[in-house]
C-alpha positions as CSV (number, residue, x, y, z in Angstrom):
1,M,-8.7,-42.6,-14.5
2,L,-5.9,-41.9,-12.0
3,N,-5.0,-44.6,-9.4
4,I,-4.0,-42.4,-6.4
5,L,-2.0,-44.3,-3.8
6,S,-2.4,-43.6,-0.1
7,G,-0.2,-40.6,0.9
8,T,-0.4,-39.1,-2.6
9,I,-1.8,-35.6,-3.0
10,L,-3.1,-34.0,-6.1
11,T,-1.9,-30.4,-6.1
12,F,-2.4,-27.6,-8.7
13,T,0.0,-24.9,-9.9
14,M,-1.3,-21.4,-10.6
15,D,-1.8,-22.3,-14.3
16,N,-4.0,-25.2,-13.2
17,K,-1.6,-28.0,-14.1
18,I,-2.1,-31.1,-11.9
19,E,0.9,-32.2,-9.8
20,I,0.9,-35.6,-8.2
21,F,2.7,-35.1,-4.9
22,D,3.9,-37.6,-2.3
23,S,3.0,-36.0,1.0
24,S,5.5,-38.3,2.8
25,K,8.3,-36.4,0.9
26,F,7.0,-33.0,1.9
27,N,9.9,-30.9,3.1
28,N,8.6,-29.3,6.3
29,T,11.2,-26.7,7.2
30,G,9.1,-24.8,9.8
31,Y,9.1,-21.8,7.5
32,W,6.0,-21.2,5.4
33,I,4.4,-19.2,2.6
34,F,0.7,-18.3,3.2
35,F,-1.1,-17.5,-0.1
36,C,-3.6,-14.7,-0.1
37,N,-6.1,-13.9,-2.8
38,P,-7.3,-10.3,-2.3
39,K,-10.3,-11.0,-4.5
40,L,-11.5,-13.2,-1.7
41,W,-9.9,-11.8,1.5
42,Q,-8.9,-8.1,1.4
43,I,-5.6,-8.1,3.2
44,D,-4.9,-4.5,2.5
45,E,-8.0,-3.5,4.5
46,F,-6.9,-5.8,7.3
47,L,-3.3,-4.4,7.3
48,E,-4.6,-0.8,7.4
49,T,-6.2,-1.5,10.8
50,G,-2.8,-2.1,12.3
51,E,-4.1,-5.2,14.0
52,I,-1.3,-7.8,14.6
53,H,-3.2,-10.9,15.7
54,S,-5.2,-13.0,13.2
55,T,-5.8,-16.5,12.0
56,W,-4.9,-18.3,8.7
57,K,-6.5,-21.2,7.0
58,I,-3.9,-23.8,6.1
59,T,-3.7,-26.7,3.7
60,E,-5.5,-29.4,5.7
61,W,-3.1,-32.3,4.9
62,Q,-0.3,-30.2,6.3
63,K,-2.0,-29.6,9.7
64,N,0.3,-31.8,11.7
65,F,3.4,-29.9,10.5
66,F,2.5,-26.6,12.2
67,K,4.1,-25.7,15.5
68,K,4.1,-22.6,17.7
69,G,7.0,-20.3,17.0
70,Q,7.3,-21.1,13.3
71,K,7.5,-18.2,10.8
72,A,5.6,-17.4,7.6
73,L,5.4,-15.0,4.7
74,I,2.1,-13.6,3.5
75,R,2.2,-13.8,-0.3
76,V,-0.3,-11.9,-2.5
77,G,-0.9,-13.0,-6.0
78,I,-2.6,-11.2,-8.9
79,D,-5.2,-8.7,-7.6
80,L,-8.3,-9.4,-9.7
81,R,-10.7,-7.1,-7.8
82,T,-12.9,-4.9,-10.0
83,K,-12.8,-1.1,-9.7
84,A,-16.0,-1.2,-7.7
85,E,-14.6,-3.8,-5.3
86,L,-11.4,-1.7,-4.9
87,G,-13.5,1.3,-4.0
88,G,-10.8,3.8,-5.1
89,K,-7.9,1.9,-3.5
90,D,-4.8,0.9,-5.6
91,R,-4.7,-2.6,-6.9
92,L,-2.1,-4.7,-5.0
93,K,0.9,-5.8,-6.9
94,P,2.1,-9.5,-6.5
95,G,4.5,-9.7,-3.6
96,I,5.2,-10.3,0.1
97,Y,2.9,-8.1,2.4
98,G,3.6,-9.5,5.8
99,I,6.0,-11.5,8.0
100,V,4.2,-13.5,10.7
101,E,4.9,-15.8,13.6
102,I,2.7,-18.8,14.1
103,T,1.4,-18.8,17.7
104,S,-0.6,-22.1,17.8
105,E,-0.8,-25.5,16.3
106,A,-3.4,-26.1,13.6
107,I,-6.8,-26.2,15.2
108,N,-10.4,-26.4,13.9
109,I,-11.6,-22.8,14.4
110,S,-13.6,-20.1,12.6
111,D,-12.0,-17.1,10.9
112,S,-11.2,-14.3,13.4
113,D,-11.3,-11.6,10.7
114,E,-14.4,-12.5,8.7
115,Q,-15.3,-8.9,7.9
116,F,-12.5,-8.7,5.4
117,W,-13.9,-11.4,3.1
118,L,-15.0,-9.6,0.0
119,K,-18.1,-11.9,-0.2
120,Q,-19.5,-13.0,3.0
121,D,-19.7,-16.8,2.5
122,S,-20.1,-19.3,5.3
123,K,-17.7,-21.7,3.6
124,N,-15.0,-19.1,4.1
125,I,-15.5,-18.4,7.8
126,D,-16.8,-21.7,9.1
127,N,-14.6,-24.0,11.2
128,K,-11.5,-25.0,9.2
129,F,-8.0,-25.9,10.1
130,R,-6.3,-22.7,10.9
131,V,-3.3,-21.4,12.9
132,R,-3.2,-18.3,15.0
133,I,-0.6,-15.8,13.8
134,K,1.0,-12.6,14.9
135,Y,2.3,-10.0,12.4
136,L,5.9,-9.2,13.0
137,E,6.2,-6.9,10.0
138,N,3.4,-5.1,8.1
139,L,4.7,-4.4,4.6
140,L,1.6,-2.9,3.1
141,D,3.3,0.5,2.5
142,N,6.4,-1.0,1.0
143,P,5.9,-4.7,0.0
144,I,8.6,-7.0,-1.4
145,L,7.4,-7.1,-5.0
146,L,7.9,-10.4,-6.9
147,S,8.9,-8.4,-10.0
148,D,11.8,-7.1,-8.0
149,I,13.2,-10.5,-6.9
150,K,12.3,-12.8,-9.7
151,H,15.7,-12.3,-11.4
152,S,17.7,-12.5,-8.2
153,E,20.1,-15.5,-7.9
154,L,18.8,-15.9,-4.3
155,F,15.3,-16.9,-5.5
156,K,15.8,-18.4,-8.9
157,D,14.8,-21.9,-7.9
158,E,11.9,-20.8,-5.7
159,N,9.1,-21.6,-8.1
160,T,6.4,-21.8,-5.5
161,L,7.3,-18.3,-4.1
162,L,7.5,-16.7,-7.6
163,N,4.8,-18.5,-9.5
164,G,2.4,-19.4,-6.7
165,R,0.3,-22.4,-5.9
166,Q,-3.4,-23.1,-5.5
167,A,-3.0,-23.9,-1.8
168,S,-3.4,-22.0,1.5
169,S,0.1,-22.8,2.7
170,W,3.4,-24.3,1.6
171,S,6.8,-24.8,3.1
172,I,9.7,-22.7,2.1
173,K,13.5,-23.0,2.7
174,K,14.9,-21.4,5.8
175,E,17.5,-19.5,3.7
176,T,14.8,-18.1,1.5
177,F,12.9,-16.9,4.5
178,I,16.0,-15.3,6.0
179,N,16.9,-13.5,2.8
180,L,13.3,-12.1,2.4
181,L,13.4,-11.1,6.1
182,E,16.5,-9.0,5.4
183,I,14.8,-7.4,2.5
184,A,11.8,-6.7,4.6
185,K,14.0,-4.9,7.2
186,I,15.4,-2.7,4.5
187,K,11.8,-1.9,3.4
188,I,10.9,-0.9,6.9
189,N,14.0,1.2,7.2
190,I,13.0,3.1,4.1
191,L,9.7,4.0,5.7
192,S,11.5,5.2,8.8
193,E,13.9,7.3,6.6
194,I,11.0,9.0,4.8
195,S,9.4,9.7,8.2
196,N,12.5,11.3,9.5
197,T,13.8,13.1,6.4
198,E,14.0,16.9,6.8
199,L,11.7,18.8,4.5
200,N,12.5,22.3,5.3
201,N,13.1,23.8,1.9
202,I,12.8,23.4,-1.8
203,L,16.1,21.7,-2.1
204,D,15.1,19.0,0.5
205,L,11.9,18.4,-1.5
206,K,13.8,18.0,-4.8
207,K,16.2,15.5,-3.2
208,L,13.2,13.5,-1.9
209,E,11.5,13.6,-5.2
210,A,14.6,12.3,-7.1
211,K,15.3,9.6,-4.6
212,Y,11.8,8.1,-4.6
213,F,10.9,8.8,-8.2
214,N,10.3,5.1,-8.9
215,A,8.8,4.2,-5.6
216,T,5.5,2.3,-5.2
217,P,2.2,4.3,-5.0
218,R,1.9,3.6,-1.3
219,I,5.4,5.1,-0.6
220,K,4.5,8.1,-2.8
221,E,1.3,8.5,-0.8
222,I,3.2,8.5,2.5
223,I,5.5,11.2,1.1
224,S,2.4,13.1,-0.1
225,R,0.9,13.1,3.4
226,R,4.2,14.3,4.9
227,I,4.2,17.2,2.5
228,E,0.6,18.1,3.0
229,R,1.1,18.2,6.8
230,G,4.6,19.6,7.0
231,V,6.6,22.7,6.3
232,I,6.2,22.6,2.5
233,S,2.5,22.7,3.0
234,K,2.9,25.8,5.2
235,V,4.8,27.4,2.4
236,A,1.9,27.0,0.0
237,K,-0.7,28.1,2.6
238,K,1.3,31.2,3.5
239,A,2.0,32.1,-0.1
240,N,-1.7,31.9,-0.9
241,N,-2.7,33.9,2.2
242,Y,-4.6,30.9,3.6
243,E,-7.3,31.3,0.9
244,C,-9.2,28.6,-1.0
245,Q,-7.9,29.2,-4.5
246,I,-11.1,27.6,-6.0
247,C,-13.5,29.7,-3.9
248,K,-11.4,32.8,-5.0
249,A,-11.7,31.8,-8.6
250,L,-15.5,31.5,-8.2
251,S,-15.6,35.0,-6.6
252,I,-16.9,33.7,-3.3
253,S,-15.3,34.1,0.1
254,P,-12.0,32.2,0.1
255,F,-11.6,32.0,3.9
256,G,-12.6,29.2,6.1
257,F,-13.1,29.3,9.9
258,M,-10.4,30.8,12.1
259,K,-8.2,28.6,14.2
260,P,-7.1,29.6,17.8
261,N,-3.7,30.8,16.5
262,G,-5.5,33.4,14.3
263,E,-4.9,31.6,11.0
264,N,-7.7,30.7,8.6
265,Y,-8.2,26.9,8.3
266,I,-7.1,25.7,4.8
267,E,-5.9,22.4,3.3
268,T,-3.5,21.5,0.5
269,H,-4.1,19.3,-2.5
270,H,-1.7,17.8,-5.0
271,I,-2.8,18.7,-8.5
272,I,-0.9,15.8,-10.1
273,P,-1.6,12.7,-7.9
274,V,1.6,11.8,-6.1
275,S,1.0,8.2,-6.9
276,E,1.7,9.1,-10.5
277,L,4.8,11.0,-9.4
278,E,5.6,13.0,-12.6
279,Q,8.6,15.2,-12.4
280,G,7.8,18.1,-10.0
281,S,4.7,16.5,-8.5
282,L,6.1,16.7,-5.0
283,G,7.0,20.3,-5.5
284,T,5.2,23.3,-4.0
285,L,3.9,24.4,-7.4
286,N,1.9,21.2,-7.5
287,L,-0.1,22.2,-4.4
288,L,-3.4,24.0,-4.4
289,T,-4.7,25.5,-1.2
290,V,-8.4,24.6,-0.9
291,C,-11.2,24.5,1.7
292,A,-12.3,21.1,3.0
293,N,-15.3,21.0,0.8
294,H,-13.4,21.7,-2.5
295,H,-10.6,19.3,-1.4
296,R,-13.1,16.4,-1.3
297,Q,-14.6,17.6,-4.6
298,L,-11.2,17.5,-6.3
299,H,-10.8,13.9,-5.1
300,Y,-14.3,12.5,-5.7
301,G,-16.1,15.0,-7.9
302,N,-16.1,15.9,-11.6
303,F,-12.6,17.4,-12.0
304,K,-10.5,17.4,-15.1
305,I,-7.2,19.2,-15.8
306,I,-7.0,21.1,-19.1
307,N,-3.6,22.8,-18.7
308,N,-1.0,22.7,-15.9
309,C,2.2,24.7,-16.0
310,N,4.5,26.6,-13.7
311,D,2.4,29.8,-14.0
312,F,-1.2,28.5,-13.8
313,I,-3.6,25.6,-13.7
314,E,-6.7,25.5,-15.9
315,F,-9.3,22.9,-15.2
316,L,-13.0,21.9,-15.4
317,L,-14.9,21.5,-12.1
318,D,-18.5,20.3,-12.6
319,G,-18.2,21.5,-16.2
320,K,-17.1,25.0,-15.3
321,K,-13.7,26.2,-16.5
322,L,-11.5,27.8,-13.9
323,L,-8.0,29.3,-14.2
324,I,-5.8,29.6,-11.1
325,K,-2.5,31.5,-11.1
326,K,0.4,30.0,-9.1
327,P,2.8,32.0,-6.9
328,N,6.2,32.5,-8.5
329,Y,9.2,30.4,-7.4
330,D,11.1,33.4,-5.8
331,S,8.1,34.1,-3.6
332,L,7.9,30.5,-2.5
333,A,11.7,30.4,-1.7
334,K,11.3,33.5,0.5
335,H,8.4,32.0,2.4
336,V,10.5,28.8,3.0
337,S,13.3,30.9,4.4
338,N,10.9,32.7,6.8
339,L,9.6,29.3,8.1
340,I,12.9,27.7,9.0
């Protein structure tokens, strides 16, 4: 039986080892790690809203350490959500997903974002000691992955940062916070660079593909959206005469409704999901032009690729085999030239 002295705290590491900790020796730096378990609170869904104000439950014995103006990192550990719980979303990788400023002292309040709890449980949302926070940086689209920093000399002694702790909050060294803030700024700049990169021709596309070949799925998805809404998408649409290639293969009318500019409405779909980013997956030859209905069917229906090459794609759609020829490269290059 343990004889616990006053001021002594039992804490647990992520591998459930008990640590006896003297709270009087707690190094309160004014910089914090907030630990987030997406199996409980779905931070990705919160961050996707773009909301910047929230609350965070803190470790209760630390409540007197929190002051307005302090800063914190939002650290996500292993994402243990099931496929059903993910609902088609990508599983989060362990890392830093937000930089926040603390805007209040610790107060006994209910959770301001209870809708993001995976299981609605009163014990999660009832009055607890929480601080109000404001998100300074949302890193959902390009997080600081723990796998990328674990071998860095800057963080080699940061066991709590790298290995986690079964707590809501823990203090972190100021230098560590500043170093991670600098990395976060680089991550934000990458997103800005992607948004502003010219994508006017095949060469631009190949450069982008090579540069971000090893990027995270979220970054690849951002690139994918840029392509599907930009000049490269227009190339594929024009090359395919604004027709739904699946409707055409099924011998039904390939044309959707007509837009005010006289063009038939059509969408583009990446055959190889950009999140997988195989060589060429950002290229025009990886794009199908499809109607809105078939576009959703490709994402959510019974769709299986049998063969995919530069000349054609063969696949099963609801058990029916379809073969679609792709435009040739020279034709695509000509269309690009006409569009710029």
